[in-house]
C-alpha positions in Angstrom: 3.6 7.4 -7.7 0.3 9.2 -9.1 -1.7 11.2 -6.9 -4.3 9.0 -7.6 -2.1 5.3 -6.9 -1.6 7.7 -3.6 -4.9 7.8 -2.5 -6.0 3.9 -3.6 -2.8 2.9 -1.8 -3.6 4.4 1.8 -7.1 3.5 1.1 -6.2 0.1 1.3 -3.7 0.0 4.1 -6.7 1.2 6.2 -9.3 -1.1 4.8 -8.9 -4.6 7.0 -9.0 -6.7 4.2 -6.6 -4.4 2.2 -9.3 -4.5 -1.1 -11.4 -1.6 -0.8 -15.1 -1.8 -2.3 -16.9 1.1 -3.4 -20.3 -0.7 -2.6 -18.9 -0.9 1.3 -20.1 1.5 3.1 -17.5 1.3 6.3 -14.9 1.4 2.7 -16.5 5.2 1.7 -16.3 6.3 5.0 -12.7 5.3 4.9 -11.8 6.7 1.2 -13.9 10.5 2.6 -11.4 10.0 5.6 -8.2 9.7 3.2 -9.5 12.2 0.9 -10.0 15.3 3.6 -6.9 14.4 5.0 -5.4 14.8 1.7 -6.7 18.4 1.7 -10.2 17.8 -0.6 -13.6 19.6 0.4 -16.2 17.4 1.6 -18.5 18.3 -1.3 -15.7 16.8 -3.7 -15.2 13.8 -2.1 -18.6 12.9 -1.4 -19.2 13.5 -5.6 -16.5 11.5 -6.2 -17.4 8.5 -3.8 -20.9 8.9 -5.5 -19.1 8.7 -8.8 -17.1 5.6 -8.5 -20.0 3.8 -7.0 -22.1 4.5 -10.1 -19.4 3.4 -12.6 -18.3 0.1 -10.7 -22.0 -0.8 -10.4 -22.6 -0.3 -14.4 -19.6 -1.8 -15.3 -20.8 -4.9 -13.4 -24.2 -3.9 -14.7 -22.4 -4.5 -18.3 -20.6 -7.5 -17.8 -23.2 -9.4 -16.6 -21.1 -9.6 -13.6 -23.5 -8.4 -10.9 -22.4 -10.8 -8.1 
């Protein structure tokens, strides 16, 4: 299992629905906690989370799926 998959799997297990949402504030907090537990510093964790949100929203906009 890749490091990325390890992070995503742990994040998935911690959110109630099992499906993380990068636009859900509570889910972002959980991802931040997972990253901190993996040894990330807070600044890097926040940068990753912000980047994920921006990329996800850009993809939604590009595909017209803005629900």
